[in-house]
A tleap script that builds the chain and sets N, CA, C and O, in Angstrom:
source leaprc.protein.ff14SB
mol = sequence {
  NMET ALA ARG ALA ALA THR THR THR ASP ALA
  PHE ASN ALA VAL ALA GLU PRO ARG ARG ARG
  GLN ILE VAL ASP LEU LEU ALA ASN GLY GLU
  ARG ALA VAL GLY ASP LEU VAL GLN GLU LEU
  ALA LEU GLY GLN PRO GLN VAL SER LYS HIE
  LEU ARG VAL LEU ARG GLU VAL GLY LEU LEU
  THR VAL ARG ASP GLN GLY ARG GLN ARG LEU
  TYR ARG LEU ASN GLY LEU ALA LEU LYS PRO
  ILE HIE ASP TRP VAL SER SER TYR GLU ARG
  LEU TRP SER GLU ARG PHE GLU LEU LEU ASP
  ASP VAL LEU ASP ASP LEU THR LYS GLN GLN
  ALA ASP ASP SER ASP CGLN
}
set mol.1.N position { -19.670 -16.491 -2.902 }
set mol.1.CA position { -19.335 -15.118 -4.517 }
set mol.1.C position { -17.779 -15.192 -4.556 }
set mol.1.O position { -16.954 -14.646 -3.824 }
set mol.2.N position { -17.569 -16.262 -5.924 }
set mol.2.CA position { -15.960 -16.909 -6.222 }
set mol.2.C position { -15.228 -15.403 -6.008 }
set mol.2.O position { -15.715 -14.307 -6.284 }
set mol.3.N position { -13.700 -15.742 -5.339 }
set mol.3.CA position { -12.957 -14.913 -5.568 }
set mol.3.C position { -12.450 -14.432 -6.645 }
set mol.3.O position { -12.165 -15.277 -7.493 }
set mol.4.N position { -12.145 -12.863 -7.016 }
set mol.4.CA position { -11.585 -12.805 -8.551 }
set mol.4.C position { -10.481 -13.456 -8.159 }
set mol.4.O position { -10.200 -13.953 -7.069 }
set mol.5.N position { -9.709 -13.382 -9.463 }
set mol.5.CA position { -8.333 -13.632 -9.702 }
set mol.5.C position { -7.274 -12.430 -8.920 }
set mol.5.O position { -7.545 -11.461 -8.211 }
set mol.6.N position { -6.208 -12.891 -9.322 }
set mol.6.CA position { -5.071 -11.805 -8.576 }
set mol.6.C position { -4.616 -11.112 -9.946 }
set mol.6.O position { -3.676 -10.332 -9.797 }
set mol.7.N position { -5.089 -11.241 -11.218 }
set mol.7.CA position { -5.186 -10.623 -12.185 }
set mol.7.C position { -6.102 -9.444 -12.536 }
set mol.7.O position { -5.958 -8.439 -13.232 }
set mol.8.N position { -6.915 -9.852 -11.930 }
set mol.8.CA position { -8.670 -8.558 -12.614 }
set mol.8.C position { -8.661 -7.233 -11.772 }
set mol.8.O position { -8.947 -6.123 -12.219 }
set mol.9.N position { -8.316 -7.502 -10.578 }
set mol.9.CA position { -8.369 -6.170 -9.795 }
set mol.9.C position { -7.193 -5.601 -8.664 }
set mol.9.O position { -6.653 -6.226 -7.752 }
set mol.10.N position { -7.007 -4.110 -9.104 }
set mol.10.CA position { -5.783 -3.940 -7.733 }
set mol.10.C position { -6.011 -4.082 -6.243 }
set mol.10.O position { -4.970 -3.988 -5.591 }
set mol.11.N position { -7.266 -4.313 -5.447 }
set mol.11.CA position { -7.187 -4.624 -4.643 }
set mol.11.C position { -6.533 -6.197 -4.051 }
set mol.11.O position { -5.860 -6.426 -3.046 }
set mol.12.N position { -7.097 -7.228 -5.243 }
set mol.12.CA position { -6.681 -8.791 -5.093 }
set mol.12.C position { -5.164 -8.450 -5.541 }
set mol.12.O position { -4.484 -9.470 -5.424 }
set mol.13.N position { -4.554 -7.561 -5.926 }
set mol.13.CA position { -3.349 -7.855 -6.544 }
set mol.13.C position { -2.526 -7.549 -5.437 }
set mol.13.O position { -1.550 -8.231 -5.124 }
set mol.14.N position { -2.890 -6.570 -4.860 }
set mol.14.CA position { -1.759 -5.851 -3.375 }
set mol.14.C position { -2.195 -6.574 -2.034 }
set mol.14.O position { -1.817 -6.273 -0.901 }
set mol.15.N position { -3.159 -7.694 -2.430 }
set mol.15.CA position { -3.215 -8.444 -1.200 }
set mol.15.C position { -2.330 -9.065 -0.788 }
set mol.15.O position { -2.430 -9.612 0.311 }
set mol.16.N position { -1.026 -9.180 -1.664 }
set mol.16.CA position { -0.259 -10.022 -1.502 }
set mol.16.C position { 0.826 -9.522 -1.183 }
set mol.16.O position { 1.185 -8.707 -2.033 }
set mol.17.N position { 1.951 -9.690 0.156 }
set mol.17.CA position { 2.452 -9.104 1.009 }
set mol.17.C position { 4.138 -8.489 -0.316 }
set mol.17.O position { 4.771 -7.436 -0.389 }
set mol.18.N position { 4.197 -9.420 -0.855 }
set mol.18.CA position { 5.355 -8.934 -1.953 }
set mol.18.C position { 5.166 -8.166 -2.786 }
set mol.18.O position { 6.092 -7.418 -3.099 }
set mol.19.N position { 4.098 -8.084 -3.346 }
set mol.19.CA position { 4.079 -7.498 -4.378 }
set mol.19.C position { 3.538 -5.806 -3.643 }
set mol.19.O position { 4.253 -4.845 -3.926 }
set mol.20.N position { 2.302 -5.572 -2.745 }
set mol.20.CA position { 2.790 -4.724 -1.909 }
set mol.20.C position { 4.295 -3.516 -1.566 }
set mol.20.O position { 4.407 -2.295 -1.681 }
set mol.21.N position { 5.315 -4.689 -1.085 }
set mol.21.CA position { 6.509 -4.018 -1.123 }
set mol.21.C position { 7.028 -4.184 -2.338 }
set mol.21.O position { 8.228 -4.400 -2.172 }
set mol.22.N position { 6.722 -4.199 -3.641 }
set mol.22.CA position { 7.219 -3.824 -4.992 }
set mol.22.C position { 6.324 -2.774 -4.762 }
set mol.22.O position { 7.060 -1.855 -4.403 }
set mol.23.N position { 5.095 -2.339 -4.755 }
set mol.23.CA position { 4.876 -1.408 -4.887 }
set mol.23.C position { 5.017 0.312 -4.057 }
set mol.23.O position { 4.734 1.464 -4.386 }
set mol.24.N position { 5.680 -0.438 -2.719 }
set mol.24.CA position { 6.052 0.624 -2.069 }
set mol.24.C position { 7.723 1.230 -2.763 }
set mol.24.O position { 8.116 2.323 -3.170 }
set mol.25.N position { 8.226 0.144 -2.646 }
set mol.25.CA position { 9.361 0.330 -3.757 }
set mol.25.C position { 9.624 1.595 -4.600 }
set mol.25.O position { 10.367 2.566 -4.459 }
set mol.26.N position { 8.476 1.103 -5.792 }
set mol.26.CA position { 7.927 1.775 -7.008 }
set mol.26.C position { 7.152 3.409 -6.726 }
set mol.26.O position { 6.772 4.146 -7.636 }
set mol.27.N position { 7.064 3.669 -5.468 }
set mol.27.CA position { 6.465 4.491 -5.047 }
set mol.27.C position { 7.382 5.891 -5.012 }
set mol.27.O position { 6.983 7.047 -5.156 }
set mol.28.N position { 8.608 5.455 -4.796 }
set mol.28.CA position { 9.841 5.964 -4.817 }
set mol.28.C position { 10.371 6.867 -6.129 }
set mol.28.O position { 11.074 7.878 -6.116 }
set mol.29.N position { 9.800 6.161 -7.241 }
set mol.29.CA position { 10.143 6.394 -8.545 }
set mol.29.C position { 10.622 5.093 -9.362 }
set mol.29.O position { 10.685 3.953 -8.900 }
set mol.30.N position { 10.967 5.519 -10.749 }
set mol.30.CA position { 11.124 3.797 -11.529 }
set mol.30.C position { 12.431 3.460 -11.146 }
set mol.30.O position { 13.443 4.101 -10.858 }
set mol.31.N position { 12.023 1.875 -11.252 }
set mol.31.CA position { 13.069 1.075 -11.046 }
set mol.31.C position { 13.347 -0.183 -11.636 }
set mol.31.O position { 12.419 -0.975 -11.477 }
set mol.32.N position { 14.368 -0.653 -12.298 }
set mol.32.CA position { 14.939 -1.903 -12.965 }
set mol.32.C position { 14.750 -3.221 -11.990 }
set mol.32.O position { 15.135 -3.289 -10.822 }
set mol.33.N position { 13.809 -4.644 -13.016 }
set mol.33.CA position { 13.949 -5.679 -12.024 }
set mol.33.C position { 14.729 -5.548 -11.038 }
set mol.33.O position { 14.381 -5.238 -9.899 }
set mol.34.N position { 16.448 -5.901 -11.619 }
set mol.34.CA position { 17.490 -6.249 -10.903 }
set mol.34.C position { 17.243 -5.169 -9.598 }
set mol.34.O position { 17.595 -5.632 -8.512 }
set mol.35.N position { 16.979 -4.519 -9.588 }
set mol.35.CA position { 17.144 -3.703 -8.322 }
set mol.35.C position { 16.090 -4.061 -7.915 }
set mol.35.O position { 16.520 -4.865 -7.087 }
set mol.36.N position { 14.534 -4.149 -7.774 }
set mol.36.CA position { 13.878 -5.208 -7.531 }
set mol.36.C position { 14.420 -6.062 -6.558 }
set mol.36.O position { 14.592 -5.890 -5.352 }
set mol.37.N position { 14.718 -7.260 -7.487 }
set mol.37.CA position { 15.625 -8.925 -6.794 }
set mol.37.C position { 16.376 -8.724 -6.004 }
set mol.37.O position { 16.529 -9.516 -5.075 }
set mol.38.N position { 17.220 -7.387 -6.140 }
set mol.38.CA position { 18.423 -6.952 -5.007 }
set mol.38.C position { 17.298 -6.822 -3.475 }
set mol.38.O position { 17.272 -7.663 -2.576 }
set mol.39.N position { 16.296 -5.312 -3.538 }
set mol.39.CA position { 16.161 -5.276 -2.762 }
set mol.39.C position { 15.107 -6.368 -1.972 }
set mol.39.O position { 15.133 -6.630 -0.770 }
set mol.40.N position { 14.304 -6.849 -2.849 }
set mol.40.CA position { 13.749 -7.397 -1.884 }
set mol.40.C position { 14.501 -9.255 -1.627 }
set mol.40.O position { 13.731 -10.184 -1.383 }
set mol.41.N position { 15.481 -9.397 -1.701 }
set mol.41.CA position { 15.941 -10.458 -1.642 }
set mol.41.C position { 15.075 -11.912 -2.465 }
set mol.41.O position { 15.092 -13.121 -2.234 }
set mol.42.N position { 14.729 -11.492 -2.968 }
set mol.42.CA position { 14.332 -12.770 -4.552 }
set mol.42.C position { 14.575 -12.909 -5.571 }
set mol.42.O position { 15.186 -12.040 -6.193 }
set mol.43.N position { 14.148 -14.175 -6.180 }
set mol.43.CA position { 14.832 -14.897 -7.593 }
set mol.43.C position { 14.102 -13.819 -8.300 }
set mol.43.O position { 13.044 -13.331 -7.904 }
set mol.44.N position { 14.792 -13.457 -9.456 }
set mol.44.CA position { 14.250 -13.050 -10.758 }
set mol.44.C position { 12.815 -13.496 -11.197 }
set mol.44.O position { 11.844 -12.741 -11.227 }
set mol.45.N position { 12.809 -14.847 -11.539 }
set mol.45.CA position { 12.021 -15.269 -11.725 }
set mol.45.C position { 10.410 -15.157 -10.666 }
set mol.45.O position { 9.242 -14.972 -11.007 }
set mol.46.N position { 10.901 -15.319 -9.625 }
set mol.46.CA position { 9.583 -14.606 -8.674 }
set mol.46.C position { 9.066 -13.544 -8.499 }
set mol.46.O position { 7.842 -13.526 -8.363 }
set mol.47.N position { 10.027 -11.969 -8.428 }
set mol.47.CA position { 10.087 -10.731 -9.137 }
set mol.47.C position { 9.485 -10.442 -10.132 }
set mol.47.O position { 8.846 -9.404 -10.303 }
set mol.48.N position { 9.670 -11.619 -11.143 }
set mol.48.CA position { 9.064 -11.100 -12.695 }
set mol.48.C position { 7.533 -11.506 -12.472 }
set mol.48.O position { 6.759 -10.856 -13.176 }
set mol.49.N position { 6.966 -12.421 -11.660 }
set mol.49.CA position { 5.658 -13.057 -11.605 }
set mol.49.C position { 5.163 -12.321 -10.861 }
set mol.49.O position { 4.034 -12.302 -11.351 }
set mol.50.N position { 5.109 -11.577 -9.904 }
set mol.50.CA position { 5.047 -10.441 -9.158 }
set mol.50.C position { 4.536 -9.218 -9.874 }
set mol.50.O position { 3.452 -8.644 -9.774 }
set mol.51.N position { 5.857 -8.899 -10.812 }
set mol.51.CA position { 5.681 -7.424 -11.744 }
set mol.51.C position { 4.615 -7.952 -12.458 }
set mol.51.O position { 3.668 -7.179 -12.309 }
set mol.52.N position { 4.231 -9.114 -13.328 }
set mol.52.CA position { 3.481 -9.648 -14.641 }
set mol.52.C position { 2.232 -9.017 -13.787 }
set mol.52.O position { 1.736 -7.987 -14.245 }
set mol.53.N position { 1.588 -9.661 -12.356 }
set mol.53.CA position { 0.113 -9.264 -11.924 }
set mol.53.C position { 0.355 -7.839 -11.727 }
set mol.53.O position { -0.468 -7.314 -12.477 }
set mol.54.N position { 1.013 -6.908 -11.145 }
set mol.54.CA position { 0.607 -5.750 -10.757 }
set mol.54.C position { 0.570 -5.839 -12.321 }
set mol.54.O position { -0.527 -6.275 -12.668 }
set mol.55.N position { 1.357 -5.588 -13.337 }
set mol.55.CA position { 1.441 -4.412 -14.451 }
set mol.55.C position { -0.401 -5.310 -15.380 }
set mol.55.O position { -0.985 -4.757 -16.312 }
set mol.56.N position { -0.753 -6.347 -14.896 }
set mol.56.CA position { -1.148 -6.914 -15.662 }
set mol.56.C position { -2.785 -6.208 -15.176 }
set mol.56.O position { -3.719 -5.969 -15.941 }
set mol.57.N position { -2.742 -6.013 -13.841 }
set mol.57.CA position { -4.050 -4.773 -13.309 }
set mol.57.C position { -4.093 -3.365 -13.386 }
set mol.57.O position { -4.857 -2.516 -12.926 }
set mol.58.N position { -2.618 -3.320 -14.402 }
set mol.58.CA position { -2.641 -1.765 -14.369 }
set mol.58.C position { -1.936 -1.123 -13.521 }
set mol.58.O position { -1.701 0.050 -13.812 }
set mol.59.N position { -1.545 -1.499 -12.613 }
set mol.59.CA position { -0.602 -0.646 -11.631 }
set mol.59.C position { 0.467 -0.756 -11.908 }
set mol.59.O position { 1.064 -0.664 -10.836 }
set mol.60.N position { 1.456 -0.961 -12.995 }
set mol.60.CA position { 2.686 -0.617 -13.150 }
set mol.60.C position { 2.506 -0.779 -14.574 }
set mol.60.O position { 1.807 -1.507 -15.279 }
set mol.61.N position { 3.542 0.326 -14.816 }
set mol.61.CA position { 3.983 0.537 -16.599 }
set mol.61.C position { 5.488 0.075 -16.945 }
set mol.61.O position { 6.340 0.144 -16.059 }
set mol.62.N position { 5.731 -0.271 -17.891 }
set mol.62.CA position { 6.988 -0.670 -18.240 }
set mol.62.C position { 7.138 -0.236 -18.922 }
set mol.62.O position { 6.184 0.228 -19.547 }
set mol.63.N position { 8.842 0.024 -19.487 }
set mol.63.CA position { 9.485 0.441 -20.339 }
set mol.63.C position { 10.860 -0.177 -20.885 }
set mol.63.O position { 11.180 -0.878 -19.926 }
set mol.64.N position { 11.580 -0.294 -21.574 }
set mol.64.CA position { 12.639 -0.949 -21.566 }
set mol.64.C position { 13.757 0.349 -22.298 }
set mol.64.O position { 13.642 1.290 -23.084 }
set mol.65.N position { 14.487 -0.086 -21.749 }
set mol.65.CA position { 15.325 0.976 -21.924 }
set mol.65.C position { 16.845 0.287 -21.897 }
set mol.65.O position { 17.396 0.062 -20.819 }
set mol.66.N position { 17.457 -0.020 -23.135 }
set mol.66.CA position { 19.154 -0.869 -23.296 }
set mol.66.C position { 18.343 -2.172 -23.227 }
set mol.66.O position { 17.383 -2.463 -23.940 }
set mol.67.N position { 18.884 -2.894 -22.262 }
set mol.67.CA position { 18.728 -4.330 -22.041 }
set mol.67.C position { 18.164 -4.194 -20.650 }
set mol.67.O position { 18.331 -5.200 -19.962 }
set mol.68.N position { 17.570 -3.245 -20.102 }
set mol.68.CA position { 16.634 -3.127 -18.741 }
set mol.68.C position { 15.386 -2.726 -19.167 }
set mol.68.O position { 15.138 -2.056 -20.169 }
set mol.69.N position { 14.501 -3.234 -18.236 }
set mol.69.CA position { 13.590 -3.040 -18.122 }
set mol.69.C position { 12.944 -2.523 -17.086 }
set mol.69.O position { 12.803 -3.330 -16.167 }
set mol.70.N position { 12.208 -0.770 -16.783 }
set mol.70.CA position { 12.168 -0.301 -15.702 }
set mol.70.C position { 10.356 -0.544 -15.403 }
set mol.70.O position { 9.418 -0.849 -16.139 }
set mol.71.N position { 10.446 -0.331 -14.415 }
set mol.71.CA position { 9.019 -0.777 -13.845 }
set mol.71.C position { 8.699 0.762 -13.243 }
set mol.71.O position { 9.640 1.458 -12.861 }
set mol.72.N position { 7.471 1.191 -13.189 }
set mol.72.CA position { 7.154 2.664 -12.692 }
set mol.72.C position { 5.849 2.155 -12.644 }
set mol.72.O position { 5.391 1.247 -13.338 }
set mol.73.N position { 5.088 3.031 -11.475 }
set mol.73.CA position { 4.003 2.526 -10.652 }
set mol.73.C position { 2.482 3.425 -11.227 }
set mol.73.O position { 2.609 4.607 -11.544 }
set mol.74.N position { 1.659 3.020 -11.279 }
set mol.74.CA position { 0.965 3.779 -12.354 }
set mol.74.C position { -0.001 4.529 -11.109 }
set mol.74.O position { -0.966 3.950 -10.609 }
set mol.75.N position { 0.377 5.711 -10.768 }
set mol.75.CA position { -0.697 6.355 -8.993 }
set mol.75.C position { -2.513 5.859 -9.923 }
set mol.75.O position { -3.303 5.060 -9.420 }
set mol.76.N position { -2.692 6.407 -10.944 }
set mol.76.CA position { -3.884 6.643 -11.068 }
set mol.76.C position { -5.082 4.876 -10.892 }
set mol.76.O position { -6.304 4.730 -10.895 }
set mol.77.N position { -4.116 4.049 -10.785 }
set mol.77.CA position { -4.978 2.697 -10.954 }
set mol.77.C position { -4.473 2.311 -9.319 }
set mol.77.O position { -4.348 1.147 -8.940 }
set mol.78.N position { -4.294 3.136 -8.718 }
set mol.78.CA position { -4.246 2.882 -7.046 }
set mol.78.C position { -5.477 3.845 -6.518 }
set mol.78.O position { -5.954 3.800 -5.384 }
set mol.79.N position { -5.849 4.637 -7.477 }
set mol.79.CA position { -7.465 5.262 -6.902 }
set mol.79.C position { -8.453 4.632 -6.534 }
set mol.79.O position { -9.158 5.120 -5.650 }
set mol.80.N position { -8.796 3.304 -7.144 }
set mol.80.CA position { -9.920 2.951 -6.480 }
set mol.80.C position { -9.628 2.393 -4.410 }
set mol.80.O position { -10.407 2.722 -3.515 }
set mol.81.N position { -8.503 1.651 -4.228 }
set mol.81.CA position { -7.845 1.940 -3.354 }
set mol.81.C position { -8.154 2.586 -2.602 }
set mol.81.O position { -8.836 2.287 -1.622 }
set mol.82.N position { -7.530 4.091 -3.010 }
set mol.82.CA position { -7.019 5.261 -1.955 }
set mol.82.C position { -8.914 5.779 -1.693 }
set mol.82.O position { -9.450 6.329 -0.731 }
set mol.83.N position { -9.437 5.336 -2.913 }
set mol.83.CA position { -10.937 5.804 -2.416 }
set mol.83.C position { -11.379 5.345 -1.250 }
set mol.83.O position { -11.720 6.124 -0.361 }
set mol.84.N position { -11.440 3.709 -1.075 }
set mol.84.CA position { -11.968 3.065 -0.552 }
set mol.84.C position { -11.245 3.307 0.860 }
set mol.84.O position { -11.949 3.960 1.631 }
set mol.85.N position { -10.408 3.052 1.201 }
set mol.85.CA position { -9.602 3.792 2.413 }
set mol.85.C position { -9.968 4.650 2.844 }
set mol.85.O position { -10.422 4.530 3.982 }
set mol.86.N position { -9.987 6.017 2.195 }
set mol.86.CA position { -10.196 7.044 2.800 }
set mol.86.C position { -12.400 7.193 3.175 }
set mol.86.O position { -13.001 8.212 3.515 }
set mol.87.N position { -12.824 6.189 2.996 }
set mol.87.CA position { -14.099 6.436 3.085 }
set mol.87.C position { -13.969 6.065 4.768 }
set mol.87.O position { -14.714 6.435 5.676 }
set mol.88.N position { -12.627 5.113 4.844 }
set mol.88.CA position { -12.612 4.706 6.322 }
set mol.88.C position { -11.743 6.212 7.473 }
set mol.88.O position { -11.406 6.085 8.650 }
set mol.89.N position { -11.644 7.096 6.870 }
set mol.89.CA position { -10.608 8.340 7.462 }
set mol.89.C position { -11.166 9.080 8.120 }
set mol.89.O position { -10.577 9.781 8.943 }
set mol.90.N position { -12.820 9.123 7.874 }
set mol.90.CA position { -13.593 10.079 8.730 }
set mol.90.C position { -14.285 9.193 9.499 }
set mol.90.O position { -15.396 9.556 9.883 }
set mol.91.N position { -13.681 7.552 9.976 }
set mol.91.CA position { -14.453 6.849 10.984 }
set mol.91.C position { -12.999 7.401 11.862 }
set mol.91.O position { -12.894 8.326 12.668 }
set mol.92.N position { -12.211 6.664 11.470 }
set mol.92.CA position { -11.107 6.647 12.100 }
set mol.92.C position { -10.633 8.007 12.706 }
set mol.92.O position { -10.203 7.847 13.848 }
set mol.93.N position { -10.584 9.378 12.242 }
set mol.93.CA position { -10.696 10.670 12.602 }
set mol.93.C position { -11.722 10.666 13.792 }
set mol.93.O position { -11.222 10.777 14.912 }
set mol.94.N position { -12.875 10.570 13.719 }
set mol.94.CA position { -14.112 10.478 14.829 }
set mol.94.C position { -13.721 9.342 16.076 }
set mol.94.O position { -14.103 9.345 17.246 }
set mol.95.N position { -13.072 8.650 15.566 }
set mol.95.CA position { -12.849 7.538 16.866 }
set mol.95.C position { -11.514 8.753 17.250 }
set mol.95.O position { -11.795 9.670 18.021 }
set mol.96.N position { -10.724 8.701 16.918 }
set mol.96.CA position { -9.815 9.352 17.601 }
set mol.96.C position { -9.613 10.558 18.459 }
set mol.96.O position { -8.774 10.759 19.338 }
set mol.97.N position { -10.943 11.607 17.828 }
set mol.97.CA position { -11.415 12.780 18.388 }
set mol.97.C position { -12.260 12.014 19.696 }
set mol.97.O position { -11.652 12.355 20.710 }
set mol.98.N position { -13.485 11.064 20.096 }
set mol.98.CA position { -13.476 10.574 21.149 }
set mol.98.C position { -12.873 10.260 22.075 }
set mol.98.O position { -13.094 10.547 23.252 }
set mol.99.N position { -11.530 9.245 21.352 }
set mol.99.CA position { -10.354 8.852 22.823 }
set mol.99.C position { -9.921 10.114 22.868 }
set mol.99.O position { -10.940 10.260 23.541 }
set mol.100.N position { -9.462 11.102 22.829 }
set mol.100.CA position { -9.315 12.506 23.514 }
set mol.100.C position { -9.557 13.241 24.228 }
set mol.100.O position { -8.873 13.830 25.065 }
set mol.101.N position { -11.140 13.308 23.821 }
set mol.101.CA position { -11.946 13.431 24.907 }
set mol.101.C position { -12.018 12.995 25.950 }
set mol.101.O position { -12.122 13.653 26.985 }
set mol.102.N position { -11.964 11.546 25.836 }
set mol.102.CA position { -12.368 10.551 27.091 }
set mol.102.C position { -10.818 10.498 27.572 }
set mol.102.O position { -10.638 10.242 28.762 }
set mol.103.N position { -9.480 10.758 26.599 }
set mol.103.CA position { -7.921 11.161 27.824 }
set mol.103.C position { -7.620 12.699 28.543 }
set mol.103.O position { -6.769 13.053 29.359 }
set mol.104.N position { -8.752 13.456 27.830 }
set mol.104.CA position { -9.029 14.637 28.497 }
set mol.104.C position { -9.647 14.539 29.958 }
set mol.104.O position { -9.248 15.084 30.987 }
set mol.105.N position { -10.612 13.787 29.785 }
set mol.105.CA position { -11.786 13.833 31.551 }
set mol.105.C position { -10.805 13.213 32.189 }
set mol.105.O position { -10.438 13.754 33.233 }
set mol.106.N position { -10.082 11.885 31.753 }
set mol.106.CA position { -9.380 11.079 32.945 }
set mol.106.C position { -7.800 11.973 33.394 }
set mol.106.O position { -7.084 11.849 34.388 }
set mol.107.N position { -7.697 12.742 32.364 }
set mol.107.CA position { -6.678 13.705 32.951 }
set mol.107.C position { -7.119 14.504 33.602 }
set mol.107.O position { -6.355 14.649 34.556 }
set mol.108.N position { -7.953 15.165 33.675 }
set mol.108.CA position { -8.577 15.903 34.722 }
set mol.108.C position { -8.574 16.253 35.813 }
set mol.108.O position { -8.184 17.166 36.540 }
set mol.109.N position { -9.725 14.238 35.813 }
set mol.109.CA position { -9.602 13.977 36.522 }
set mol.109.C position { -9.196 13.238 37.608 }
set mol.109.O position { -9.954 12.804 38.475 }
set mol.110.N position { -7.483 13.028 37.546 }
set mol.110.CA position { -6.323 12.969 37.832 }
set mol.110.C position { -6.100 13.948 38.725 }
set mol.110.O position { -6.020 13.868 39.950 }
set mol.111.N position { -5.996 14.984 37.933 }
set mol.111.CA position { -5.342 15.929 38.445 }
set mol.111.C position { -6.491 16.669 39.400 }
set mol.111.O position { -6.008 17.664 39.940 }
set mol.112.N position { -7.921 16.435 39.755 }
set mol.112.CA position { -8.937 16.945 40.476 }
set mol.112.C position { -8.557 15.960 41.388 }
set mol.112.O position { -8.477 16.564 42.458 }
set mol.113.N position { -8.245 14.657 41.600 }
set mol.113.CA position { -8.503 13.592 42.838 }
set mol.113.C position { -6.720 14.141 43.472 }
set mol.113.O position { -6.544 14.031 44.685 }
set mol.114.N position { -5.514 14.698 42.593 }
set mol.114.CA position { -4.124 14.577 43.379 }
set mol.114.C position { -4.434 15.939 43.861 }
set mol.114.O position { -3.363 16.450 44.189 }
set mol.115.N position { -5.494 16.824 44.068 }
set mol.115.CA position { -5.310 18.224 44.271 }
set mol.115.C position { -6.068 18.150 45.732 }
set mol.115.O position { -5.969 19.064 46.550 }
set mol.116.N position { -6.808 17.000 45.954 }
set mol.116.CA position { -8.051 17.133 47.153 }
set mol.116.C position { -6.991 16.201 48.157 }
set mol.116.O position { -7.328 15.906 49.304 }
savepdb mol mol.pdb
quit
């Protein structure tokens, strides 16, 4: 099966590390392109390319304010990723609970061994 282009879904778009960094930065609120360029230490054309991909999959919205373009995260578009990751949360929780049980048993065993 051919891989979908990065501009067709959120999963492929955020597979690229720099785009994830942009999503992380925008999670704190709206930012201008210049702020993102400075924060990422990338050239403006590179940042704009990543912003375009994220915007095309619906992860970002943009608005003009004077001469600036301000980007904002569209949290609703992240829902498919959240839902997918959340499906593993139960598995992780169960495994951590099992690990806690093993660690408790080992701690009790050590305490019993040191009492003897």
